[in-house]
Every structure is written in structure tokens, then in C-alpha cells.
N, C-alpha and C positions, 0 to 999 in steps of 0.2 A: 578353312573354308566355312563360311556361314551358310548353312543350307537353308534356303528360303523356299517358300512355295513358288518362288520365281517371280519375275515381273508378271503382273497379272491384270486382268480386266475383270472387275466385279460387275455382275449384271445389275442394271438399274432395278431398284425395288419400289414397291408401292409406298405411298406416303403414309407411314404410320411410325410411331415411336415405340421402341422396345428398350427395356432396361435389362442389362446383363450383369451378373455378378462380377465385380472387379472393374466396372467402367460405368461412370455416371453419364447417362445419355440424355436425360431430361433436365430442363432448367428449373423454372419456378414450379410451385405446386400447381398453379392453374395450367401452366404449359403441359405438365405431365398429365393432368386430367383431360385436357383437350386432345392430347395425343392418343390417350386411351380410347376416347370416344371415336376419334377418327379411324383408329385401327379397327374398332368393332364394326364400323360402317363399311370400310373399304374391302376387307378380306375376311374370310371365315377363320375360325380358330386354326392356327398353324401347328404342325408338329414341331417339337423343340429340337430335333436333330436333322441333319442333312439327309440321312438314310430314310427317316420318317417322311420327309417331304417328297422324296423320290417315290416311295411306296404309295403315297397319296395320289401322285400324278399318274402312276401306272394303273391304279385302280380306276381313276377317272377315265383313262384311255379305253377301258373295256366297253364303255357305252357311248363314246364320242364318235362323231361322224363329220365328214366334210372339213370345213375351215376350222371348226373347233378342235378336231383331232390333230390337224397340222400344228395348231398353236400349242397343244399339249406336248406333241413330239418335240417342238422347238424348246419348250421349257425343260423337258427331260434331258435333251442334249446339253443345255446350259448347266443343269444341276449335276450331271454325271461326268462332265468333261475332264475333271481333275482326278476323281477318285474311282471312276469306272469307265475308262476310256473306250473299251470295247462296246459297252452298252451305248455310249454316246454316238459312236460311229454307226452302229446298226440303226438306231432310231433316227439319226440324221439322214442316212441313205433312204430310209422309208419316207421321211418327210419330203426330201428333194424329189423323189419319184412321184409323190402325190402333187407336187407343185409344177409338174411339166406343162400343165395346161395354163399356167399363170406365169409366163416368163419375166414379167416386170415386178413381181411381188418382192418386197424387200426382205421377206423371210429367207429367200435364196442366200442373201448376203449374210444374214445373221447366223443361219445354220452352218453355212460353209466356214465362217470364221471360227465357230466353236468346234467344228469337226477338226480344224487345223490344230486347235489346242489339244483335243482328245488324242489325235495321232501323235503329237509331241509327247504327251504324258506316257505313251506306250513306247517311246524311243524311236518312233518311225518318222524321222525328221524329213526325209524326202517326201513322204506322203503329206506330212503336215505343211510343208512349203507349197506343195501343189494345191492343197485345199485353200490356203490363205491367198495365193495368187489368183485362183479362180474367183474367190469372193471379191477381191479387189477389182478385177476386171468387170465382174457383173455390176458391182456398185457404181463404177464409173459409167457403165453403159446406161443404167437406169436412173442415174442422178441421185443415188442414196449416199450422201456425204457422211452421215453418221455411221452407217454401216461400213463405209470405206475406211474411216478412221479406226474402227474396231478391228477390221481385218489387218490393216497396216500395223497396228499395235501388236497383234498376235504374231505377225511375221517378224516383228522386232524381237519378241521373246524367243522365237525359234532361232534367230540369228545369234542371240546371246548364248543360248544353250550350245550352239555349234562353235562357240569360240570366236565370234565376229563382233567384238564390242563396238567398234566404230560404226559398222552397219546398223547395229541395234540402236545406237544413239540417234543416228540419222532418221531411222524409221519412227522411233518414239517422238522425236521432235516434229516430224511431219504430221503424225497423228495429233499431237498437242496443238499445232497450228489450226487444224480443222476444228478441233473441239472448242478452242477459244473463240473462233469465229462464230460457232453455233451457240456458244454460251452453255455448254454441257458440263455442269460443275462436277458431277460424279466421274465422268470420263476424264476431265482435266486432272482430277486428283489421281486417277489411275496412271495416267501418263507421267505425272510428276513422280509417282512412286517408282515406275519403271526406270526413269532416268536416274533417280537416286540409287537404285539397286545396281545398275551397271557402273555408275561412276564410283561407287564404293568398292564393289567386288573386283572389277577388272581394271579400272583406270586410276584408282587410289586418289581420287579427287574428293577427299572427305568433307571439306567445308561445303562444297556445292551439293554433295549428297545430302548432308544434313539440312541444307536450305530446302532442297526438293522435298524431303520427307516431312519436314515440319509444315511446309506449305500444304502438302497433301493432307496431313492430319487435321489442320484447321478447317479445311473444306469438309472433310468427312465427319468431324464432330458437329459442324453446322447442319449436315444432312442427317445425322443420327444413324448412320449405317454401321452397325456394330462389327460386322465381318470385316469391312474395310478399315475401321478404326484399329482392329486387332492387327491387321497387316501393317499399318503405319507404325504401331508400337514395336512390332517385330523388326521392321527395317531400321528404325531408329536405334534399337538395341544392337543391331549388327554393327552400325557405324560406331556407336559408343564403345563397343568391345574392341573394335579395330584400333581406336585411338587410345586405348588403355583405361577407359572409364568402366571398369568391370562391374563395380557395384551398381552403377546406374544402368548398365546393360542388363544385368540380371533382373532389376526392378522392371525394366521395360518388357523383357521377355515374360515375366510373370503376369503382367497385365494382359499381354497378348494370349498367353496360354489359358488364363481363366475364361476369357471370352470364347476362344476356340473350342475348349472342352464343353462349354455350355451349349454351343451351337452344333456340336457333334461333327466338326470338320476334321476328320481323322488325318487326312493328308497334311493339313496345316498344323495340327497338333504335333505331328512328327517333325515338321520343319522347325517349329519353335523349340522342341526338345533337343534337336540337333544343335541349334544355336546356343542354347543354354549349356549343353555339353561342351561345346567348343570354348565357351567363355570360362567354364569351370576349369578346363584344361589349361587355359592361358594363365589363370591365377593359381595354378598348382594343385587343384583339387581333383586328382585323376580318378578317384573312386566315384565321386559324384558325376564326373564326366562319363564314366563307363556305364553307370546306371541309366543316365539320360539317353545315351546312344543305343543301348540295348533295346530300350522301349521304342525308340524311333525306328530301329531296324525291323522290329516285329510288326509295327504298323505298316511300314513300307512294303514288306513282303506280302502282307495281306492285301494291300491295294494294287500291287502288281506294276508299279512304275519302275522300270529297270534303272533309269537314270538316278532316281532317288535312292533305290536300293544300293547302287554303287557308291553313292556319297555316304550312305550309312555305314557300309563296310569300311570305307576310307576313314571315317571318324572313329569307328571302333578300333581300327588298326592303330591310330594315333594314341588312343586311350591305353590300349595294351602296351604300347611302346613306352609310354610314360611310367607304367607300372613295372617295366622290366620283363614283361612276358613276350620274349622275342618271337617264338614260334607262332603264337596267336596273332601277334601284330603282323608278321609276314603273311600269314594266311589271308587275313582280311584285306591288307593292302594289295596283295597280288590279285585277289578276286575283284577288287575295285578297278584295278588297272585293266584287267581283261574285259570287264563290262564296258568301261569307258571307251576302250578301243573299238569294241563291237558297235557301239552307238555313234562313234565319231565325235564324242564329247571331248574336245581338246582341253578345255579348262580343267575338267576332272582328271584327264590323263596327266597333265602337268603336275597337279597337286599330289596325286598318288605316287608318281615317279619320284618326286622330291621327298615325299615321306619315306619311301623305300630307300632312297639314297641316304637319308639321315639314319635309318635303321641299320643299314649295312655298314656305314662308317662307324657306328657305335660298336659293332661286333668285330671291327678290325679289318673288314673287307673293303679297303679304301679303293682298290681298282674297280670293284663292282659299283661302288658308290659313285665314282667318277663317270662310269659309263651310263648309269641311270640319270645323273644330273645333265650329262651331255644330250641324252635323248629328250629330257624335259625342256632343255634350252631350245632345241630345234623346233619343238611344238610351240613353245612360247613365242619364238620369233615368227612363226607362221600366223599366230594370232595377233601379233603387233600389240600385245598387252604389256605395258610398262611394269605393272605390278608382278606379273608372272615372270617376265624377263629378269627383273631385279632379284626375285627369290631364286631363280635358277642359277644366276651368276654367283649368288651368295653360297649356294650349296656346292657349286663347282669349285669355288675357291677353297672351301673347307675340305673337300675331297682331295684336291691336289696337295694341299698342305699336309693332310694325313698320310698321303703317299710319298711325301718327301720332295715333291716338285715345287720348291719354293718360288722359283721364277714364274712358273705357270700360275701358281696361287696368287702371286702379286698382280699379275696381269688380269686375272679374273676378278680380283677384289677391286681393281681400278675401274673395271667395267661396271661392277656392282655399285661403286661409289658414284660414278657418273650418272647412272640412271636414278639412284636415290636422290642425288642433288636436284634432279629435274622434278621430283615428286615432293620431297620435304625441304622446301626452301623457306627463307624468312618470309617470303610473300604468303606462303601457306599459313604460317603462324599468324601473320597479320589478318588473313581472312578469318581464321578461327576467332581471333580477338574481336574483330569487327562484328562477326556473327553474335558473339556473346553480348557485346554492347547493344546491338540492335534488338536482341531478344529481351534484354533488361529494359530497354526503352519501350518496346512494345508492351511489356508487362506493366510498366509504370503507367502507360497511356490507358491500358485497359482498366487499371485500378482507378485512375481519374474518371474515366467514363462511367464505371460502376458507381463511384461515389456520387457523381452528378445524377445518375439515374435513380439512385437511392433517395437523394434529396428531393427529386421531382416526385418520386413515388410517395414520400412522406407528405409533401404539399397536397397532392391529390387525395391522399388518405384523409387529411384533416378536413378538406372540402367535403368529401363524401360523408364524414362523420357528422358534420354540421347539417347537411342537407338531406341525406338519405339514410335514415336510421335503420331502414329495413335490411340493408346489406351488412349489418353488423357481423353476422357470422362469417361472411366472406372476408371482411377486414381482419378478423382474428386469424384466419388462415394465412392471409398475406403477411401479417405481422410476424407470425411464426416463421414463415419462409424467409422473410427479411432478416430475422435474427440469426437463423442458421447461415444465411448468405454472408452476413457481416462477420460472423465467427470464422467462416472458411476463408474469407479474404484477409482478415487479420492474421490468421495463421500463415497464409502465403506471404504476406508482407513481412512477418516476423522471420520467416525463413530467409528472405532476401536480405534483411538487415543483419542476419546472423553471420554473414561472411564479410561484413564491412566494419572497420574500426569507427566507432561513433564520433570520436574526437577529430581525427585527421582526415577521414574520408577515404583512406587507402584500404587495401585488403587486410584481413587478419589471419591468424594462424589457421582457423578452420578452412578458409578459402584455399590456402596453400595445401593443406592436407587433402582436400577434396580434388584438387586439380593437378597436383604435381605428377600423378601417375601418367597422365597424358603426355607430358613433356619427357618423362623418363622413357616411356615406350617409344616415342618418336626418335630420341637420341639412340636408343639401342637398335632400332631398325636401320638408322642411317649409318651407324658405325659400331657394330657389335664387336665384342672382344677388345683386346688391348690396342693401344695406339700403334700405328704402323707408319713407316715412312711414306710420304706422299699423301697423307690423309687430307681430307677436305678441311678448310680453315674455319668453317662455321658449323661444326658438328658437335660442339660442346654445350653443356648446361653449367653455367657458372653461378655460384652462390656467394654473396657478399653480406656479411653481418656488420651493420654500422651502429656504433654506440656513441652517444653524445657525452663528451667529457664533462665532468664536474656538474652534471645536471642537478644533483641534489643541492648544490650551492645556490642554483637559480631558484629552486623551490623554497629553500630555507630563507634566502636573503630577499627575494623579491615577491614571494607568494606563489601559490599554486596556479593562479590565473596567468601569471607570467610564464610559468613552466608550460602550461597548456599552449600558450601563444607560440612558444619556441618549438614545441612539437609540431604544431600545425604548419609553421613556416618551414621547418626541416623537411616535412613530408612533401610540401609544395616544391621545394628546391630539388629534392631527389627525383620527383616525378618529372620535373622540367629538364633534367639532365640525363635521362635514360631514354631508350627507344620505346616507341609505342607498344611494341610486342613484349617488352620486359614486364616483370611483375614487381610491384613495390608493396610490401606488407609491413604493418607494425607488429613486431615480434613480441613486444612486452616492455612496459616502462618506457625507457628512452632508447630502446633498440629497434632498428628497422632492418628488414631482410630485403635484399634486391636479388631477384633471380634473372640473370641474363640468359635469354633463350636463343638458341641457334647462333652461337658466337664462338670466338677463338679464345681458349684459356690463356694463350700467350699475351693477349691484349688486356686481360682482366686487371693486372696491376696498375696499368696506366689509367684505366677507367675508374678504378677505386680512388686513385689519387685525385682525379678530376672532381669526383664527388666530394671528397674530403675538403678540397680547396674551395669548392663552390659553397659548401655549408659554412666553412670558416670565414668566408668573405661576406656572408649575409648578415646584415644588421636588422635585428628584430625590433620593431617599434612597439613600445608598451604605453599604456595610459599614463598621463602626467608627463609627457615628453621625455620619458625614459627610454633607453635602448639597451640591448644586450646582444652579445655575440657568443657563440659556442663553437 
């Protein structure tokens, strides 16, 4: 489980630019200077931590009256809804009481929506739902569309917490429709974030989740909202970890953690620590996972969010289990199951029951493991969550096999395979490949746009140098900024080129090393363990290493230019005779590697023969009307 601060709505912020360690938020030198001036004009000096901002608001409250006091109360509710829910509810009730003489005031909606979040953070889901629904009804009555979208979004988060992913998706999409109609960029990014969270956590739609999160990140970077940027990095890291890109995930989490520590957002620091711990556990570093989860639990207990405390216990249990500390693991997992049941958090209940099933099966208590997996399956079925159902059937199959019930184990495994097929299909691989191509294309277009902008800037600079000598100092600053910008862009382009073979245009060894873990993780999820009768026919990852015969003779007899032409044409023929979702890489010299993704190993020999025949039949044309075949 990737513990997140949850789908969230970040409050709109005043227009000013901040720079936080670990995340570049300002663009050019002049842009940064302009942002600094604007910030100084728009707001007073702000405390650097969330707690400091709340203390400042509380102090201002002592001397505030009338409308100004209500506004301050609303800001306190917004600032404390995640980390101090009881405070948020108390201040919210005070503000609503003061607003009784103003029934059409939009603050009714804003405060009600945030009180819903505060109640949810305390595990009071029924109260949270009531607050959100009242806010939605009030917003509809007074025509506050922005407030209605905010309350709908918070209701979606509550639905996700209660194990209702389909309802959560519907609510987030309803909020997104309103926000797009109103052109609310920050709110649009929040709804995209929420959709991506549910699609990755509950529905296993990883390509669409990545699309949502990257779209949200682009908006947030344009707005310069550091807290929201950290949330996007956190969520992207979750998806990267789930698809096996663990190094990339840790890098994303570190970016998020640096920003969140700087902002003093303790609840979100705990969330990112939990995600880092889960990823360390996935890549076999149980000690690092234990350290991260211990710190997260300590923070969660201080903040008093019972749902988050339960997740922290669950994660510690998994860490102790990996280290072989059975008693400690059982204690933490049992505690998490109890809290999850008390809260009605079905997603947490499923995950902890399955973790306990794995633990008991490892100790030889197969019957207990089967009972736990059966309970988890019943809860997963009530959630209608494919990802949780899949995991439950997988554990049930393993428990039955350990108990000696091979017929029952085979039936459970078939159900597991059927659900997995619906999640991890060739179409999913195609979506991921298409996303990768689209991001590369977008990056290339941004590179082109920046080059054009740089050229235009240079032309304007020359004009200014000729006509306005007085601005020489400014031009020096611009030149320095441009030099740093060009260096940064060259580094980005070099990174992109580093995974492509310069001669043939296909991928290289580095690309395979960076991306292979994703495919391996996917295959293991779809068909863990040895081959079994009745397995799915497209659950394999097949590798073919192709070597061009007598290639040295081509170089020696016809020249290296002819050899290069042969390699380029061989790469083209291979690419034309494999599927779009397969990977073609130059492995070295005259060797090419083909990775057939989501395929049947029994068909690999025939496919290899087709590739051999296609290359053998290709006539490579050389300068001087010469030809060669290999």
C-alpha cells in the first residue's frame, strides 16, 4: 500500500513565487526577481512551517471582529483540516454560527467542505459525509459552483477512504467538469491528482494514472505551488513503484520529501516516508523500510489520524515480516486490522488481512492463512476493486496449495489469472508505450520551443545592445541566465540521447537496463511462481538475441560505411516485423536484442524464424550500385 496524504484539494494561494530546496520553481532571473517583488507587495512575511502559519492566524484572531474574524476562522479550518482535525472542526463550527445572519455567504460552503475533510482525518466518516453533503446542497442553493466542486471533490475522497473507488471516480470527474468550465487551474490539477490516485491504488489503471499525475504536475509547476508540486511528485513515485521502476520512484519521493520538510507539513512528510518505505521493501531493503515506517508511525501518532496510524502499523508489520520478526509483525498487522475495522476502511482491511495471511502461511498455519484470505476476498468483492480482488485470489490460491488442497488452489489461481488478464493486457503495454512516446515528443517540442525562444531572445538582445546602452547591466544578467538555461537543456537532451543507439535509432543497453524492471514486475504480478496447466497464453517475457553472420567480412571487404548501412537496414527490418509494444535494442556490434512483451513462449521459435528469414531476404543497397545480403 502506498500511503498518501490521500486525494486532496490544496487551497488556492496568493500570487507569489517561492523557491523550496529540492524543487526549482522560478524560471528566468528576471522572473524570479519579479516574483519576489510581487510576494513582498501581496503578503507579509510568512512563517516557514504549517504550524507557524496556524499560530500566526490564531494570534490575529485575538483582535479580529466581524467579517474579518470569520475569514480568519475559515483560513484556520483550511490550515488545520489535515494535521489538527479537532481544531478545524471547532473553529469551523464557530465560523458557521457567526454566519447564521448571512445565509447566502459562500463561506458556508467553503467551511463545510473543509470540515468534511477534518472529520475524515479523524476517522469520522459518517460526520465527514454529512458535512460534505450539506456543503454541496448549500452551494447548489446559492449558486456557488466553485464551492460545490470543492465539496464534491472532498466527498470523493471520503468515498475512496471507505473503499468505494467507482463512486470516488464519478465524484472527482463531476468536480473536474465544473472546474474546467470555470477555468480553475489549481482545482483542475487537484481533481486530476485525485483521479490518478484512485486509478493507481484501487483500479490498477497505471497508464491513465500516470497521465493524470503528469498533467497535474505541469499545471502546478506553471502555478508555482510548491505544496501541490510535492504532492504530484509523491503520486508519480507511487505509480513508478507499482510498475517496478523503484529507482525512479525513490527519486520522485525524495523530491516530494525535501519540499514537505521545508514546508513543515508533518502529515505529508509521514505519507512520503511511508511510500519510500514500501518501495525500499519492494526492492529488498527491509532495514531502510523499517526506519522509514517507524518515523512515519511516530508522526502519525502525534497528529492523531487513526486511519493513517493504522496504515503505519500495517507497513511496519510488513517490514518486520521481511526481517523474519514474526511476533512484531503479527502485533502491528493485528493492530492495523482492528483500527481499519473500527473505521470502516475496507481498503486497509483487505491489505492487512492479506499481509496476515502471508505471515501465517509462512509459519505453517495454512488453515489460518486461508481463513484470512477468504475474509479479505469478501471485503474486496464488496469494494468491487479489481486490484484488491486479484491480490485476494492470489493469497487464497497460495494458502490452499500450502494446505494441500490442489484442486481448490487451481480454481483460485484461475480466478486470479482471469482478473489479472483484465488488468495487465497487451493493450496496457501499448498504453504505456504510447505514453512514453508522447512524453518524448512533448519534450522534443519543448526543446524546439525553447531553442526558438532563445534565438528570439538573442535577436532582441542584439537590438537592445545597439540602441539602448543604458541597460547593459540587465543584459549581462540575461546572458548569464541564458547560459545556465542552455547548459541545463543540453544536459536534458544528452540524457535523452543516452538511451538511443546513435547509428540505428533503436534503443541501447542503457534503455533496457532502465526499463526492464517494469516488464519483469508486470510478468511476476500476472503469473507468479512456476508454470501451471491452464496458464494464460500471453504472460511471458521472451528475449531473442540476433547476431548478423559474417558481418566482419562486410566491414573488411566493403568498408565500414557498408557495414553501417547493413546495421541500419537490419534494425529497420527487425522493427517492422515485431509488435509496437516489443522492444528492439542494439546490444553491441552486430548484435540486436528483441524483447517480446506479453507473449507466449511457445510461439517464440516461429517468430525468431520469421525475423531471420526477413533479414536474410533483405537486399541492402550500397553506393556505386552495389548490394549485400546478410
